[in-house]
C-alpha positions in Angstrom: 135.1 98.9 70.3 136.2 95.5 69.1 137.1 92.7 71.5 140.3 92.1 69.5 141.3 95.7 70.1 140.9 95.3 73.8 142.7 92.0 73.8 145.7 93.6 72.1 145.8 96.4 74.6 145.4 94.1 77.6 148.1 91.7 76.3 150.6 94.6 76.5 150.2 94.8 80.3 152.2 92.6 82.6 150.6 89.2 83.0 148.7 89.6 86.4 147.6 93.2 85.6 146.1 92.4 82.2 144.1 89.4 83.6 142.9 91.5 86.6 141.8 94.3 84.4 140.0 92.0 82.0 138.1 90.4 84.9 137.2 93.8 86.4 135.9 95.0 83.1 133.8 91.9 82.6 132.3 92.0 86.1 131.7 95.8 85.7 129.8 95.3 82.5 127.7 92.5 84.0 126.8 94.6 87.1 125.9 97.5 84.9 123.6 95.4 82.8 121.9 93.9 85.8 121.4 97.3 87.5 119.9 98.9 84.4 117.3 96.1 84.0 116.5 96.1 87.8 116.0 99.9 87.8 113.7 99.7 84.8 111.6 96.9 86.3 111.4 98.7 89.7 110.2 101.9 88.1 107.6 100.0 86.1 106.3 98.1 89.2 106.2 101.3 91.4 104.3 103.2 88.7 101.7 100.4 88.7 101.3 100.5 92.5 103.4 97.6 93.6 105.5 97.7 96.7 104.0 100.9 98.0 103.0 100.5 101.7 99.6 102.0 102.6 99.1 104.0 105.8 96.2 102.8 107.8 94.6 104.6 110.7 95.7 103.7 114.2 99.1 102.7 115.6 100.3 99.1 116.1 103.0 98.1 118.6 106.1 96.9 116.7 104.9 98.3 113.4 106.2 101.4 111.5 104.0 104.1 113.0 103.7 107.5 111.4 101.8 109.8 113.7 98.3 108.3 114.0 98.9 105.8 111.2 100.8 102.5 110.7 102.2 101.1 107.5 100.8 98.0 105.9 102.5 96.3 103.0 99.4 94.1 102.4 96.4 96.2 103.4 93.1 94.4 104.0 90.7 94.0 101.1 88.3 96.8 100.6 90.5 99.7 101.9 89.6 103.0 100.2 92.4 105.5 99.5 91.5 109.0 100.9 93.7 110.9 98.4 95.9 112.0 101.3 99.5 111.1 102.0 101.4 110.8 105.3 105.1 111.4 106.0 107.6 110.1 108.5 106.7 112.8 111.0 102.9 112.1 110.8 102.3 115.2 108.7 99.5 114.7 106.1 99.3 116.4 102.7 96.2 116.4 100.4 97.7 115.7 97.0 100.3 113.4 95.5 102.0 116.4 93.9 102.7 117.9 97.4 103.9 114.5 98.7 107.7 114.2 98.4 109.4 110.8 98.4 108.9 109.1 101.8 105.2 109.8 101.9 102.6 107.0 101.8 99.0 106.9 100.6 96.5 107.0 103.4 93.5 104.6 103.3 90.5 104.1 105.6 89.7 100.7 107.0 86.5 99.0 105.6 83.5 100.0 107.6 85.1 103.2 109.1 
């Protein structure tokens, strides 16, 4: 679709409506472009392990506790993932395939 084609159509509308519609279309396209790039980047980062909190054993006052675990966005160095995943209710599953969205990888603390 050519810009000239849109301009001719918008110029046929009464003055304030054509301007308003033009602005709304411009903003809509800009928002769409930004969202597409953000979603693509977020999917790439999540796939590589960024921004996935880790469930550590034990509860911490004031933290997000899931059963006998608490979430840590920056787990200590040396944590070993157990291959299990914990959900909001504290239920633990043994494989990532069985873990629906909202489940977090469980890790043991170093030395435990």
